[in-house]
C-alpha positions as a LaTeX table, in Angstrom:
\begin{tabular}{lrrr}
\hline
Residue & $x$ (\AA) & $y$ (\AA) & $z$ (\AA) \\
\hline
Met1 & $-23.13$ & 22.95 & $-8.69$ \\
Ile2 & $-20.22$ & 24.53 & $-10.58$ \\
Tyr3 & $-16.79$ & 24.47 & $-8.95$ \\
Asn4 & $-15.60$ & 28.02 & $-8.34$ \\
Tyr5 & $-11.81$ & 28.12 & $-8.42$ \\
Lys6 & $-10.20$ & 30.97 & $-6.50$ \\
Ser7 & $-6.51$ & 31.65 & $-6.94$ \\
Ile8 & $-4.63$ & 32.64 & $-3.79$ \\
Asp9 & $-0.98$ & 33.40 & $-3.13$ \\
Ile10 & 0.89 & 32.02 & $-0.13$ \\
Pro11 & 1.28 & 35.26 & 1.92 \\
Thr12 & $-2.45$ & 35.98 & 1.55 \\
Tyr13 & $-3.29$ & 32.42 & 2.58 \\
Ile14 & $-1.07$ & 32.59 & 5.69 \\
Asn15 & $-2.62$ & 35.90 & 6.73 \\
Ser16 & $-6.10$ & 34.40 & 6.32 \\
Leu17 & $-5.13$ & 31.66 & 8.80 \\
Tyr18 & $-3.97$ & 34.25 & 11.31 \\
Lys19 & $-7.22$ & 36.20 & 10.87 \\
Asp20 & $-9.13$ & 32.98 & 11.61 \\
Gly21 & $-7.29$ & 32.71 & 14.92 \\
Leu22 & $-4.21$ & 30.57 & 14.23 \\
Val23 & $-1.33$ & 31.66 & 16.47 \\
Lys24 & 1.83 & 32.90 & 14.77 \\
Ser25 & 5.06 & 30.93 & 14.93 \\
Glu26 & 7.45 & 31.15 & 17.84 \\
Lys27 & 10.15 & 29.26 & 15.92 \\
Phe28 & 10.07 & 30.18 & 12.25 \\
Thr29 & 10.25 & 33.37 & 10.21 \\
Asp30 & 7.53 & 34.35 & 7.75 \\
Glu31 & 10.00 & 33.66 & 4.93 \\
Tyr32 & 10.61 & 30.11 & 6.18 \\
Ile33 & 6.88 & 29.41 & 6.53 \\
Ser34 & 6.16 & 30.76 & 3.04 \\
Glu35 & 8.89 & 28.60 & 1.53 \\
Phe36 & 7.70 & 25.57 & 3.53 \\
Ile37 & 4.15 & 25.92 & 2.18 \\
Asn38 & 5.56 & 26.53 & $-1.30$ \\
Gln39 & 7.40 & 23.20 & $-1.11$ \\
Val40 & 4.38 & 21.33 & 0.29 \\
Gly41 & 1.74 & 23.07 & $-1.82$ \\
Ile42 & $-1.18$ & 25.11 & $-0.51$ \\
Phe43 & $-3.74$ & 22.42 & $-1.40$ \\
Lys44 & $-1.91$ & 19.71 & 0.56 \\
Phe45 & $-1.16$ & 22.07 & 3.46 \\
Lys46 & $-4.88$ & 22.84 & 3.73 \\
Gly47 & $-5.48$ & 19.15 & 4.40 \\
Tyr48 & $-3.49$ & 19.40 & 7.63 \\
Val49 & $-5.12$ & 22.70 & 8.62 \\
Lys50 & $-8.55$ & 21.03 & 8.44 \\
Ala51 & $-7.69$ & 18.96 & 11.51 \\
Phe52 & $-7.64$ & 22.18 & 13.54 \\
Arg53 & $-10.66$ & 23.94 & 12.01 \\
Gly54 & $-13.11$ & 25.30 & 14.55 \\
Arg55 & $-10.40$ & 25.68 & 17.17 \\
Leu56 & $-7.54$ & 27.38 & 15.34 \\
Ser57 & $-6.94$ & 29.76 & 18.24 \\
Asp58 & $-5.81$ & 26.78 & 20.37 \\
Tyr59 & $-2.94$ & 26.03 & 17.97 \\
Ser60 & $-0.06$ & 27.73 & 16.24 \\
Ile61 & 1.24 & 27.33 & 12.72 \\
Asp62 & 4.15 & 25.45 & 14.33 \\
Asp63 & 1.70 & 22.67 & 15.24 \\
Ile64 & 0.60 & 22.35 & 11.62 \\
Ile65 & 4.20 & 22.19 & 10.42 \\
Tyr66 & 4.92 & 19.58 & 13.09 \\
Leu67 & 1.90 & 17.55 & 12.02 \\
Tyr68 & 3.04 & 17.59 & 8.38 \\
Asn69 & 6.55 & 16.40 & 9.30 \\
Phe70 & 5.05 & 13.78 & 11.61 \\
Asp71 & 2.87 & 12.52 & 8.77 \\
Arg72 & 5.86 & 12.18 & 6.45 \\
Asp73 & 7.82 & 10.21 & 9.08 \\
Leu74 & 4.75 & 8.07 & 9.75 \\
Ser75 & 4.49 & 7.31 & 6.04 \\
Ile76 & 8.04 & 5.90 & 6.04 \\
Ser77 & 7.35 & 3.83 & 9.15 \\
Ile78 & 4.11 & 2.41 & 7.77 \\
Phe79 & 5.71 & 1.72 & 4.39 \\
Lys80 & 8.26 & $-0.49$ & 6.16 \\
Met81 & 5.43 & $-2.42$ & 7.83 \\
Ile82 & 3.67 & $-2.84$ & 4.48 \\
Ala83 & 6.89 & $-4.14$ & 2.88 \\
Lys84 & 7.12 & $-6.88$ & 5.51 \\
Ile85 & 3.50 & $-7.85$ & 4.90 \\
Glu86 & 4.10 & $-7.96$ & 1.13 \\
Ile87 & 6.97 & $-10.39$ & 1.66 \\
Lys88 & 4.73 & $-12.62$ & 3.79 \\
Leu89 & 1.95 & $-12.46$ & 1.20 \\
Lys90 & 4.29 & $-13.47$ & $-1.62$ \\
Thr91 & 5.77 & $-16.31$ & 0.43 \\
Phe92 & 2.42 & $-17.69$ & 1.61 \\
Phe93 & 0.96 & $-17.50$ & $-1.90$ \\
Ile94 & 3.85 & $-19.28$ & $-3.63$ \\
Glu95 & 4.00 & $-21.95$ & $-0.91$ \\
Ser96 & 0.27 & $-22.57$ & $-1.19$ \\
Val97 & 0.33 & $-22.86$ & $-4.99$ \\
Tyr98 & 3.24 & $-25.28$ & $-5.12$ \\
Lys99 & 1.59 & $-27.54$ & $-2.55$ \\
Leu100 & $-1.22$ & $-28.01$ & $-5.05$ \\
Thr101 & 0.74 & $-28.28$ & $-8.30$ \\
Asp102 & 4.25 & $-28.78$ & $-9.63$ \\
Asn103 & 3.51 & $-26.73$ & $-12.74$ \\
Pro104 & 5.34 & $-23.39$ & $-12.38$ \\
Phe105 & 3.24 & $-21.91$ & $-15.20$ \\
Cys106 & $-0.08$ & $-22.84$ & $-13.62$ \\
Tyr107 & $-1.12$ & $-19.20$ & $-13.34$ \\
Leu108 & $-1.44$ & $-19.07$ & $-17.15$ \\
Ile109 & $-4.01$ & $-21.90$ & $-17.27$ \\
Ala110 & $-7.59$ & $-20.66$ & $-17.59$ \\
Asn111 & $-9.06$ & $-23.45$ & $-15.43$ \\
Asn112 & $-6.89$ & $-22.28$ & $-12.54$ \\
His113 & $-8.91$ & $-19.07$ & $-12.29$ \\
Lys114 & $-12.41$ & $-18.55$ & $-10.92$ \\
Lys115 & $-13.35$ & $-16.27$ & $-13.80$ \\
Glu116 & $-11.93$ & $-14.94$ & $-17.04$ \\
Phe117 & $-8.56$ & $-13.49$ & $-16.16$ \\
Gln118 & $-5.91$ & $-11.34$ & $-17.79$ \\
Leu119 & $-2.59$ & $-10.13$ & $-16.42$ \\
Ser120 & $-2.17$ & $-6.36$ & $-16.36$ \\
Asn121 & 0.13 & $-4.71$ & $-18.88$ \\
Asp122 & 2.24 & $-3.20$ & $-16.10$ \\
Ser123 & 2.94 & $-6.60$ & $-14.57$ \\
Leu124 & 4.26 & $-7.91$ & $-17.90$ \\
Tyr125 & 6.56 & $-4.99$ & $-18.64$ \\
Ser126 & 9.58 & $-6.58$ & $-16.95$ \\
Trp127 & 9.17 & $-9.76$ & $-19.01$ \\
Glu128 & 9.01 & $-8.19$ & $-22.44$ \\
Ile129 & 11.97 & $-8.99$ & $-24.66$ \\
Lys130 & 13.22 & $-5.78$ & $-26.17$ \\
Glu131 & 15.85 & $-5.38$ & $-28.86$ \\
Asn132 & 18.68 & $-3.29$ & $-27.51$ \\
Lys133 & 21.14 & $-2.12$ & $-30.13$ \\
Lys134 & 23.40 & $-0.42$ & $-27.64$ \\
Gln135 & 26.31 & $-2.34$ & $-26.20$ \\
Leu136 & 25.61 & $-2.54$ & $-22.49$ \\
Arg137 & 28.29 & $-2.88$ & $-19.87$ \\
Gln138 & 28.47 & $-6.22$ & $-18.12$ \\
Glu139 & 26.91 & $-5.98$ & $-14.66$ \\
Leu140 & 28.85 & $-7.35$ & $-11.72$ \\
Tyr141 & 25.79 & $-9.26$ & $-10.51$ \\
Ser142 & 23.21 & $-10.44$ & $-13.01$ \\
His143 & 19.62 & $-9.54$ & $-12.10$ \\
Tyr144 & 17.34 & $-12.59$ & $-11.80$ \\
Arg145 & 15.11 & $-11.20$ & $-14.55$ \\
Asp146 & 18.03 & $-10.76$ & $-16.97$ \\
Tyr147 & 19.33 & $-14.20$ & $-16.09$ \\
Tyr148 & 15.97 & $-15.78$ & $-16.81$ \\
Leu149 & 15.35 & $-13.93$ & $-20.07$ \\
Lys150 & 18.75 & $-14.92$ & $-21.45$ \\
Lys151 & 18.55 & $-18.58$ & $-20.47$ \\
Tyr152 & 14.91 & $-19.58$ & $-21.02$ \\
Asn153 & 12.18 & $-18.95$ & $-23.57$ \\
Phe154 & 8.41 & $-19.16$ & $-23.33$ \\
Lys155 & 7.95 & $-21.11$ & $-26.56$ \\
Glu156 & 9.69 & $-24.17$ & $-25.13$ \\
Asn157 & 8.12 & $-23.78$ & $-21.69$ \\
Lys158 & 4.68 & $-23.46$ & $-23.25$ \\
Lys159 & 5.19 & $-26.70$ & $-25.17$ \\
Asn160 & 6.44 & $-28.53$ & $-22.08$ \\
Tyr161 & 4.05 & $-27.23$ & $-19.41$ \\
Leu162 & 1.01 & $-25.86$ & $-21.21$ \\
Glu163 & 0.45 & $-28.01$ & $-24.30$ \\
Glu164 & $-3.24$ & $-28.73$ & $-24.95$ \\
Lys165 & $-4.20$ & $-26.43$ & $-22.06$ \\
Thr166 & $-6.67$ & $-23.59$ & $-22.44$ \\
Leu167 & $-4.80$ & $-20.47$ & $-21.40$ \\
Ile168 & $-5.81$ & $-17.08$ & $-20.08$ \\
Gln169 & $-5.66$ & $-14.22$ & $-22.56$ \\
Leu170 & $-1.99$ & $-13.69$ & $-23.35$ \\
Asp171 & $-0.35$ & $-10.62$ & $-24.85$ \\
Phe172 & 0.73 & $-11.52$ & $-28.38$ \\
Lys173 & 1.29 & $-7.91$ & $-29.44$ \\
Arg174 & 4.53 & $-7.91$ & $-27.47$ \\
Asp175 & 7.22 & $-10.56$ & $-27.16$ \\
Ile176 & 6.55 & $-11.63$ & $-23.56$ \\
Asn177 & 8.73 & $-14.34$ & $-22.05$ \\
Tyr178 & 6.22 & $-15.41$ & $-19.41$ \\
Pro179 & 8.21 & $-16.64$ & $-16.40$ \\
Pro180 & 7.42 & $-19.26$ & $-13.72$ \\
Leu181 & 5.03 & $-18.09$ & $-11.02$ \\
His182 & 7.71 & $-17.44$ & $-8.38$ \\
Tyr183 & 9.67 & $-15.24$ & $-10.80$ \\
Phe184 & 6.55 & $-13.34$ & $-11.79$ \\
Ile185 & 5.45 & $-12.74$ & $-8.19$ \\
Glu186 & 8.87 & $-11.42$ & $-7.20$ \\
Ser187 & 8.60 & $-8.54$ & $-9.67$ \\
Ala188 & 4.83 & $-7.99$ & $-9.55$ \\
Thr189 & 3.13 & $-5.01$ & $-7.95$ \\
Leu190 & 0.96 & $-5.50$ & $-4.88$ \\
Gly191 & $-2.12$ & $-4.92$ & $-7.02$ \\
Ala192 & $-1.10$ & $-7.64$ & $-9.50$ \\
Ile193 & $-0.42$ & $-10.07$ & $-6.64$ \\
Ile194 & $-3.81$ & $-9.37$ & $-5.05$ \\
Asn195 & $-5.51$ & $-10.00$ & $-8.41$ \\
Leu196 & $-3.83$ & $-13.39$ & $-8.70$ \\
Val197 & $-4.42$ & $-14.39$ & $-5.08$ \\
Ser198 & $-8.10$ & $-13.47$ & $-5.26$ \\
Asn199 & $-8.76$ & $-15.18$ & $-8.61$ \\
Met200 & $-6.67$ & $-18.34$ & $-8.64$ \\
Gln201 & $-8.01$ & $-21.76$ & $-7.72$ \\
Ile202 & $-6.39$ & $-25.13$ & $-8.31$ \\
Asn203 & $-8.51$ & $-28.28$ & $-8.17$ \\
Asp204 & $-11.30$ & $-26.28$ & $-6.49$ \\
Asn205 & $-8.87$ & $-25.00$ & $-3.84$ \\
Glu206 & $-9.24$ & $-21.22$ & $-3.65$ \\
Leu207 & $-5.87$ & $-19.58$ & $-3.08$ \\
Leu208 & $-7.50$ & $-16.60$ & $-1.37$ \\
Lys209 & $-8.85$ & $-18.88$ & 1.34 \\
Leu210 & $-5.60$ & $-20.82$ & 1.75 \\
Val211 & $-3.48$ & $-17.68$ & 2.04 \\
Ala212 & $-6.02$ & $-16.06$ & 4.38 \\
Asn213 & $-5.76$ & $-19.04$ & 6.72 \\
Lys214 & $-2.00$ & $-18.59$ & 6.90 \\
Phe215 & $-2.61$ & $-15.03$ & 8.10 \\
Gly216 & $-5.04$ & $-16.29$ & 10.75 \\
Ile217 & $-8.16$ & $-15.10$ & 8.90 \\
Tyr218 & $-10.84$ & $-17.69$ & 8.11 \\
Asn219 & $-13.19$ & $-15.61$ & 6.01 \\
Ser220 & $-11.74$ & $-15.07$ & 2.54 \\
Glu221 & $-13.85$ & $-11.99$ & 1.77 \\
Val222 & $-12.71$ & $-10.33$ & 5.00 \\
Phe223 & $-9.12$ & $-11.14$ & 4.05 \\
Leu224 & $-9.61$ & $-9.59$ & 0.62 \\
Ser225 & $-10.81$ & $-6.38$ & 2.28 \\
Tyr226 & $-7.59$ & $-6.42$ & 4.36 \\
Leu227 & $-5.53$ & $-6.71$ & 1.18 \\
Leu228 & $-7.42$ & $-3.94$ & $-0.61$ \\
Arg229 & $-6.95$ & $-1.64$ & 2.37 \\
Leu230 & $-3.25$ & $-2.56$ & 2.37 \\
Lys231 & $-3.01$ & $-1.65$ & $-1.31$ \\
Glu232 & $-4.77$ & 1.68 & $-0.70$ \\
Leu233 & $-2.40$ & 2.52 & 2.14 \\
Arg234 & 0.68 & 1.49 & 0.16 \\
Asn235 & $-0.32$ & 3.74 & $-2.73$ \\
Arg236 & $-0.73$ & 6.71 & $-0.40$ \\
Cys237 & 2.69 & 6.11 & 1.13 \\
Ala238 & 4.39 & 5.55 & $-2.22$ \\
His239 & 2.88 & 8.68 & $-3.79$ \\
Asn240 & 3.54 & 10.99 & $-0.85$ \\
Gly241 & $-0.13$ & 11.19 & 0.04 \\
Arg242 & $-1.43$ & 12.50 & 3.33 \\
Leu243 & $-2.15$ & 9.73 & 5.86 \\
Phe244 & $-3.51$ & 11.84 & 8.70 \\
Asn245 & $-7.13$ & 13.05 & 8.73 \\
Arg246 & $-8.22$ & 10.82 & 5.84 \\
Asn247 & $-10.94$ & 8.23 & 5.34 \\
Tyr248 & $-9.82$ & 4.69 & 4.56 \\
Arg249 & $-11.52$ & 1.69 & 2.99 \\
Ser250 & $-13.96$ & 0.15 & 5.45 \\
Met251 & $-13.60$ & $-3.50$ & 6.47 \\
Lys252 & $-15.17$ & $-5.97$ & 8.85 \\
Ala253 & $-13.53$ & $-6.30$ & 12.27 \\
Ile254 & $-12.79$ & $-9.78$ & 13.64 \\
Gly255 & $-11.54$ & $-11.05$ & 17.00 \\
Ile256 & $-10.01$ & $-8.43$ & 19.30 \\
His257 & $-10.52$ & $-5.88$ & 16.53 \\
Lys258 & $-14.27$ & $-5.92$ & 17.33 \\
Lys259 & $-13.50$ & $-4.76$ & 20.88 \\
Ile260 & $-11.19$ & $-2.01$ & 19.63 \\
Arg261 & $-13.69$ & $-0.93$ & 16.95 \\
Lys262 & $-16.22$ & 0.03 & 19.65 \\
Lys263 & $-14.04$ & 3.05 & 20.49 \\
Ile264 & $-12.78$ & 4.00 & 17.06 \\
Phe265 & $-14.32$ & 4.93 & 13.72 \\
Asp266 & $-13.51$ & 2.17 & 11.23 \\
His267 & $-12.25$ & 4.52 & 8.49 \\
Arg268 & $-9.58$ & 6.21 & 10.60 \\
Leu269 & $-5.81$ & 5.90 & 10.78 \\
Leu270 & $-5.64$ & 4.11 & 14.14 \\
Asp271 & $-7.97$ & 1.42 & 12.82 \\
Val272 & $-5.73$ & 1.03 & 9.78 \\
Tyr273 & $-2.70$ & 0.82 & 12.06 \\
Tyr274 & $-4.25$ & $-2.13$ & 13.90 \\
Thr275 & $-4.85$ & $-3.83$ & 10.54 \\
Leu276 & $-1.10$ & $-3.74$ & 9.88 \\
Tyr277 & $-0.37$ & $-5.15$ & 13.32 \\
Phe278 & $-2.82$ & $-7.98$ & 12.70 \\
Leu279 & $-1.24$ & $-8.92$ & 9.37 \\
Leu280 & 2.21 & $-8.83$ & 10.98 \\
Glu281 & 0.91 & $-11.22$ & 13.68 \\
Asn282 & 1.61 & $-8.77$ & 16.47 \\
Lys283 & $-2.06$ & $-8.67$ & 17.43 \\
Asp284 & $-1.49$ & $-10.34$ & 20.82 \\
Asn285 & 0.48 & $-7.27$ & 21.95 \\
Ile286 & $-2.56$ & $-5.04$ & 21.49 \\
Asn287 & $-5.85$ & $-6.14$ & 23.04 \\
Ser288 & $-7.53$ & $-2.80$ & 23.74 \\
Phe289 & $-8.00$ & 0.61 & 22.18 \\
Glu290 & $-5.87$ & 2.18 & 24.91 \\
Lys291 & $-2.93$ & $-0.13$ & 24.14 \\
Leu292 & $-3.32$ & 0.53 & 20.43 \\
Lys293 & $-3.22$ & 4.29 & 20.95 \\
Asp294 & $-0.26$ & 4.09 & 23.37 \\
Glu295 & 1.67 & 1.87 & 20.96 \\
Phe296 & 0.98 & 4.22 & 18.06 \\
Ile297 & 2.05 & 7.32 & 20.01 \\
Asp298 & 5.13 & 5.73 & 21.62 \\
Lys299 & 6.41 & 4.37 & 18.33 \\
Asn300 & 5.72 & 7.35 & 16.09 \\
Phe301 & 5.97 & 10.57 & 18.10 \\
Ile302 & 9.60 & 11.65 & 18.37 \\
Asn303 & 8.90 & 14.50 & 20.80 \\
Asp304 & 6.25 & 15.46 & 23.32 \\
Asn305 & 3.84 & 17.50 & 21.22 \\
Lys306 & 0.78 & 17.10 & 23.45 \\
Lys307 & $-1.46$ & 19.17 & 21.20 \\
Cys308 & $-0.90$ & 16.92 & 18.20 \\
Lys309 & $-1.07$ & 13.76 & 20.31 \\
Ser310 & $-4.54$ & 14.82 & 21.41 \\
Leu311 & $-5.72$ & 14.56 & 17.79 \\
Phe312 & $-5.47$ & 10.79 & 18.05 \\
\hline
\end{tabular}
């Protein structure tokens, strides 16, 4: 089937919503609404309208604007939760690795990976030595990356820590000063960290399993699905994506989550919200779907919009 693109201007689009039954605003002028949709974009705005399709006459355009603003605030709140989980993940991973080895460059050794492994180009960008002909001003506080690059070099570290070791595929096209693991993890993206956690093993000890246990999860594949869902959610928050009325990566429920899952579709936002609570070890506070929903509403709704609350 061929996609049939139809161009539509904002005033025409707004009028089409009113013809379909959406109630006009009691708060905003037509000019304000047009400019609001212009800033958001018609395509994105349609994503919020879909939540009300089939019953538009029960809602006003004010409810859709409220839902959009709610979604933006929710994105900030969830991003803060994800940041805390990222910190835990980094800490647990580094602790687990250094309990197994005292080699800070162990992540570059091929035998410490379950399969052929290569670091992504993006994760190495910060560690590339670039010639800078401009005279830069001296910073008040030296960044840890700049400090490391000035003081240490990979050639000597390779000779000391990696001599006669078979290494993963390194980038020789660029001058990369590969740092110790804890330096690398500090600057790595969540995706790069997940790749390392899921692939590294030291003396047959899988890091994915060890880190999962620290999060209270004893099935490494289930834990990986938690991390991949976390990455998906982080990307949506970081790129201003819509969180509400979206499908999310499916994952297996464990523990109390099984009980909650009986009343909620596993792709939906509330299910994702519980995932964050679990990884933050706040799971004991929520032991039923009703408590999960109440917690979500109490924490994220700043005013009593009963119509929008009913969507959850």
